[in-house]
C-alpha positions as a Python dict, from the first residue, in 0.01 Angstrom:
ca = {
    (1, 'M'): (0, 0, 0),
    (2, 'I'): (187, 258, 148),
    (3, 'R'): (599, 206, 284),
    (4, 'K'): (596, 255, 652),
    (5, 'Q'): (924, 466, 592),
    (6, 'L'): (725, 712, 404),
    (7, 'F'): (418, 698, 582),
    (8, 'Q'): (641, 888, 883),
    (9, 'R'): (749, 1090, 645),
    (10, 'V'): (400, 1197, 587),
    (11, 'L'): (368, 1301, 994),
    (12, 'D'): (654, 1465, 1052),
    (13, 'I'): (588, 1697, 727),
    (14, 'S'): (212, 1735, 923),
    (15, 'K'): (365, 1820, 1262),
    (16, 'N'): (570, 2090, 1092),
    (17, 'G'): (296, 2224, 922),
    (18, 'E'): (354, 2135, 617),
    (19, 'L'): (95, 2052, 362),
    (20, 'L'): (212, 1773, 106),
    (21, 'D'): (431, 1892, -207),
    (22, 'K'): (476, 1757, -586),
    (23, 'Q'): (752, 1586, -442),
    (24, 'M'): (569, 1398, -212),
    (25, 'I'): (276, 1366, -460),
    (26, 'L'): (449, 1172, -649),
    (27, 'K'): (634, 992, -457),
    (28, 'L'): (345, 824, -252),
    (29, 'V'): (180, 770, -624),
    (30, 'R'): (437, 552, -731),
    (31, 'D'): (422, 364, -403),
    (32, 'I'): (88, 331, -421),
    (33, 'L'): (104, 209, -765),
    (34, 'S'): (378, -52, -686),
    (35, 'N'): (109, -295, -511),
    (36, 'T'): (-119, -269, -781),
    (37, 'D'): (-206, -499, -1088),
    (38, 'S'): (107, -613, -1319),
    (39, 'L'): (-110, -424, -1656),
    (40, 'T'): (-144, -106, -1462),
    (41, 'R'): (153, -65, -1285),
    (42, 'R'): (335, -137, -1660),
    (43, 'K'): (146, 95, -1845),
    (44, 'Y'): (127, 396, -1622),
    (45, 'K'): (334, 639, -1819),
    (46, 'Y'): (374, 971, -1526),
    (47, 'T'): (224, 1226, -1347),
    (48, 'Y'): (268, 1541, -1371),
    (49, 'F'): (113, 1875, -1246),
    (50, 'G'): (-106, 2135, -1450),
    (51, 'N'): (-332, 2411, -1342),
    (52, 'F'): (-727, 2388, -1362),
    (53, 'D'): (-1011, 2461, -1164),
    (54, 'G'): (-1274, 2274, -967),
    (55, 'F'): (-1049, 1957, -975),
    (56, 'C'): (-777, 1871, -776),
    (57, 'A'): (-667, 1578, -1024),
    (58, 'K'): (-707, 1428, -1347),
    (59, 'T'): (-651, 1143, -1489),
    (60, 'D'): (-600, 1058, -1873),
    (61, 'I'): (-692, 677, -1855),
    (62, 'E'): (-644, 583, -2224),
    (63, 'N'): (-290, 693, -2173),
    (64, 'Y'): (-207, 580, -1810),
    (65, 'K'): (-95, 957, -1700),
    (66, 'I'): (-249, 1142, -1409),
    (67, 'C'): (-271, 1559, -1388),
    (68, 'F'): (-270, 1732, -1055),
    (69, 'S'): (-383, 2032, -989),
    (70, 'I'): (-151, 2165, -619),
    (71, 'K'): (-343, 2461, -574),
    (72, 'T'): (-721, 2341, -626),
    (73, 'C'): (-569, 2047, -403),
    (74, 'Y'): (-468, 2278, -141),
    (75, 'E'): (-848, 2510, -201),
    (76, 'E'): (-971, 2199, -145),
    (77, 'V'): (-809, 2080, 191),
    (78, 'N'): (-838, 2407, 354),
    (79, 'E'): (-1154, 2430, 358),
    (80, 'Y'): (-1170, 2146, 610),
    (81, 'K'): (-1134, 2453, 868),
    (82, 'N'): (-1190, 2263, 1196),
    (83, 'A'): (-897, 2018, 1020),
    (84, 'S'): (-558, 1936, 1159),
    (85, 'V'): (-238, 1996, 903),
    (86, 'L'): (-151, 1604, 944),
    (87, 'E'): (-598, 1547, 828),
    (88, 'K'): (-563, 1791, 539),
    (89, 'N'): (-260, 1564, 411),
    (90, 'L'): (-444, 1271, 436),
    (91, 'H'): (-718, 1403, 224),
    (92, 'I'): (-433, 1502, -38),
    (93, 'I'): (-331, 1115, -21),
    (94, 'A'): (-761, 1034, -55),
    (95, 'I'): (-710, 1270, -388),
    (96, 'I'): (-443, 1000, -508),
    (97, 'F'): (-595, 675, -427),
    (98, 'H'): (-890, 853, -643),
    (99, 'E'): (-686, 882, -956),
    (100, 'I'): (-499, 546, -918),
    (101, 'E'): (-843, 367, -901),
    (102, 'H'): (-868, 538, -1237),
    (103, 'L'): (-567, 465, -1346),
    (104, 'Q'): (-687, 58, -1263),
    (105, 'E'): (-1071, 111, -1471),
    (106, 'P'): (-955, -93, -1759),
    (107, 'V'): (-829, -404, -1593),
    (108, 'K'): (-1096, -377, -1408),
    (109, 'I'): (-1375, -364, -1752),
    (110, 'R'): (-1112, -603, -1947),
    (111, 'K'): (-1222, -857, -1607),
    (112, 'N'): (-1630, -790, -1652),
    (113, 'G'): (-1705, -859, -1319),
    (114, 'F'): (-1945, -641, -1153),
    (115, 'E'): (-1758, -325, -1042),
    (116, 'G'): (-1655, -364, -1433),
    (117, 'K'): (-1969, -353, -1582),
    (118, 'L'): (-2028, -114, -1377),
    (119, 'I'): (-1776, 73, -1476),
    (120, 'S'): (-1856, 62, -1848),
    (121, 'V'): (-2182, 194, -1810),
    (122, 'A'): (-2029, 485, -1739),
    (123, 'D'): (-1913, 515, -2104),
    (124, 'S'): (-1714, 831, -2140),
    (125, 'H'): (-1546, 1030, -1807),
    (126, 'E'): (-1679, 1352, -2072),
    (127, 'N'): (-2029, 1270, -1953),
    (128, 'Y'): (-2049, 1500, -1720),
    (129, 'F'): (-1909, 1787, -2005),
    (130, 'D'): (-2082, 2055, -2127),
    (131, 'K'): (-1987, 2169, -2496),
    (132, 'N'): (-1839, 2450, -2350),
    (133, 'G'): (-1614, 2246, -2125),
    (134, 'N'): (-1870, 2348, -1804),
    (135, 'A'): (-1917, 2039, -1525),
    (136, 'N'): (-2241, 1958, -1447),
    (137, 'F'): (-2196, 1835, -1092),
    (138, 'D'): (-2496, 1670, -972),
    (139, 'T'): (-2347, 1375, -1328),
    (140, 'Y'): (-2060, 1437, -1151),
    (141, 'Y'): (-2146, 1307, -839),
    (142, 'C'): (-2438, 1006, -935),
    (143, 'D'): (-2115, 907, -1236),
    (144, 'P'): (-2060, 490, -1116),
    (145, 'S'): (-1667, 547, -1241),
    (146, 'E'): (-1675, 870, -984),
    (147, 'K'): (-1858, 726, -658),
    (148, 'I'): (-1648, 338, -705),
    (149, 'A'): (-1308, 603, -688),
    (150, 'F'): (-1466, 822, -402),
    (151, 'A'): (-1560, 553, -179),
    (152, 'N'): (-1233, 283, -266),
    (153, 'S'): (-970, 591, -148),
    (154, 'Y'): (-1143, 630, 202),
    (155, 'K'): (-1245, 257, 190),
    (156, 'K'): (-853, 230, 126),
    (157, 'L'): (-691, 539, 309),
    (158, 'L'): (-931, 402, 628),
    (159, 'E'): (-788, 29, 646),
    (160, 'Y'): (-409, 188, 638),
    (161, 'L'): (-478, 413, 896),
    (162, 'S'): (-610, 100, 1116),
    (163, 'K'): (-312, -140, 1064),
    (164, 'Y'): (-48, 178, 1087),
    (165, 'P'): (91, 96, 1442),
    (166, 'N'): (-105, 281, 1739),
    (167, 'F'): (-255, 559, 1494),
    (168, 'K'): (-580, 526, 1566),
    (169, 'K'): (-521, 556, 1949),
    (170, 'E'): (-217, 888, 1839),
    (171, 'Y'): (-403, 995, 1640),
    (172, 'E'): (-783, 956, 1700),
    (173, 'N'): (-914, 1279, 1594),
    (174, 'E'): (-769, 1227, 1225),
    (175, 'Y'): (-881, 898, 1223),
    (176, 'I'): (-1278, 945, 1325),
    (177, 'N'): (-1235, 1224, 1070),
    (178, 'I'): (-1169, 954, 781),
    (179, 'N'): (-1396, 724, 926),
    (180, 'N'): (-1684, 1004, 881),
    (181, 'E'): (-1571, 1140, 561),
    (182, 'Y'): (-1589, 755, 450),
    (183, 'I'): (-1963, 750, 522),
    (184, 'E'): (-1989, 1099, 372),
    (185, 'R'): (-1889, 963, 34),
    (186, 'L'): (-2036, 658, -8),
    (187, 'L'): (-2378, 897, 69),
    (188, 'Y'): (-2282, 1080, -222),
    (189, 'A'): (-2554, 1181, -480),
    (190, 'Y'): (-2824, 1015, -277),
    (191, 'E'): (-3132, 1263, -169),
    (192, 'K'): (-3436, 1128, 28),
    (193, 'S'): (-3781, 1251, -142),
    (194, 'D'): (-4067, 1409, 86),
    (195, 'N'): (-4252, 1053, 109),
    (196, 'G'): (-3911, 895, 293),
    (197, 'K'): (-3780, 690, -19),
    (198, 'Y'): (-3399, 741, -183),
    (199, 'N'): (-3325, 859, -485),
    (200, 'I'): (-3110, 583, -740),
    (201, 'P'): (-2766, 751, -843),
    (202, 'L'): (-2696, 499, -1121),
    (203, 'I'): (-3034, 598, -1306),
    (204, 'D'): (-3005, 948, -1257),
    (205, 'F'): (-2666, 914, -1433),
    (206, 'I'): (-2843, 719, -1671),
    (207, 'L'): (-3096, 893, -1764),
    (208, 'A'): (-2877, 1173, -1772),
    (209, 'I'): (-2642, 1047, -2083),
    (210, 'K'): (-2941, 950, -2272),
    (211, 'K'): (-2839, 596, -2196),
    (212, 'T'): (-3081, 389, -2080),
    (213, 'S'): (-2961, 61, -2261),
    (214, 'N'): (-2617, 36, -2065),
    (215, 'L'): (-2802, -96, -1773),
    (216, 'R'): (-2828, -464, -1986),
    (217, 'K'): (-2473, -471, -1946),
    (218, 'I'): (-2495, -542, -1586),
    (219, 'N'): (-2876, -645, -1604),
    (220, 'F'): (-3026, -369, -1451),
    (221, 'K'): (-3384, -417, -1391),
    (222, 'L'): (-3590, -261, -1164),
    (223, 'V'): (-3902, -367, -1080),
    (224, 'K'): (-4253, -115, -966),
    (225, 'K'): (-4142, -16, -639),
    (226, 'G'): (-3774, 113, -725),
    (227, 'E'): (-3575, -177, -618),
    (228, 'C'): (-3378, -449, -822),
    (229, 'K'): (-3429, -751, -828),
    (230, 'N'): (-3065, -839, -876),
    (231, 'I'): (-2854, -622, -561),
    (232, 'S'): (-2974, -839, -266),
    (233, 'K'): (-2663, -1009, -205),
    (234, 'I'): (-2479, -697, -242),
    (235, 'D'): (-2393, -566, 81),
    (236, 'T'): (-2508, -225, 269),
    (237, 'E'): (-2142, -62, 178),
    (238, 'K'): (-2179, -149, -175),
    (239, 'R'): (-2520, -7, -261),
    (240, 'F'): (-2399, 321, -162),
    (241, 'M'): (-2043, 234, -320),
    (242, 'Y'): (-2220, 174, -685),
    (243, 'G'): (-2551, 378, -638),
    (244, 'L'): (-2775, 122, -674),
    (245, 'P'): (-3134, 147, -481),
    (246, 'V'): (-3140, 168, -92),
    (247, 'T'): (-3389, 143, 132),
    (248, 'M'): (-3452, 382, 497),
    (249, 'E'): (-3313, 91, 668),
    (250, 'N'): (-2993, 126, 458),
    (251, 'V'): (-2900, 459, 508),
    (252, 'E'): (-2964, 398, 884),
    (253, 'Q'): (-2729, 90, 897),
    (254, 'L'): (-2492, 316, 741),
    (255, 'E'): (-2533, 631, 938),
    (256, 'K'): (-2428, 348, 1272),
    (257, 'K'): (-2078, 391, 1124),
    (258, 'I'): (-2048, 719, 1136),
    (259, 'I'): (-1794, 679, 1485),
    (260, 'L'): (-1908, 1029, 1730),
    (261, 'R'): (-1698, 1201, 1966),
    (262, 'R'): (-1686, 1092, 2347),
}
């Protein structure tokens, strides 16, 4: 995942009150990539830095390149007003995980499993941009490939922090905040209607891009009550990650995983 020596450097930088710089981001990208599948490692070209508003980073999936906007990254993490410098740096690491998730999508699609089929439903990562290049963020957050990347990035970061020696004890607030951020990412694009039911982000996305036929790729069939017949065996967290139908009980079950401070 991340070498202990490198993460210790992240801790030291944070104690000095500094955000991760370009050099550290490059080191983290290479380190995290070293633990991915062989095809992604082999095809990865390079990471570079550019300037663009609205997005902290972009991945060129076809050419296996990642671009970070360090200015936007700093602006985003500084929006966490009560966060420590360490927590802000952890959010930057989550951004790195997010882009590497996208970089691994061709392998997932090639394996043709459920997640790969779900990602292929998105059809194009440009679906949420209009002809002027402006992003429709309502569509963006419903995009199954984005929902998976948002959730998996924090899930993997949380799993790493859980295993890192004494992290949960020494940095309790940071651990709690990352855990709760993971839950928030799972809830992305879900909204409760007046009748108490929740929308289905996957369907919202498909309708937005006008490609309902794409649902056939994952054998997704809706029934009258707005539920899906073929998701009963998918656990709660993955239902949210994939943007599938959820119930009020599912939301309550997920929210129980939010850690409350003593």
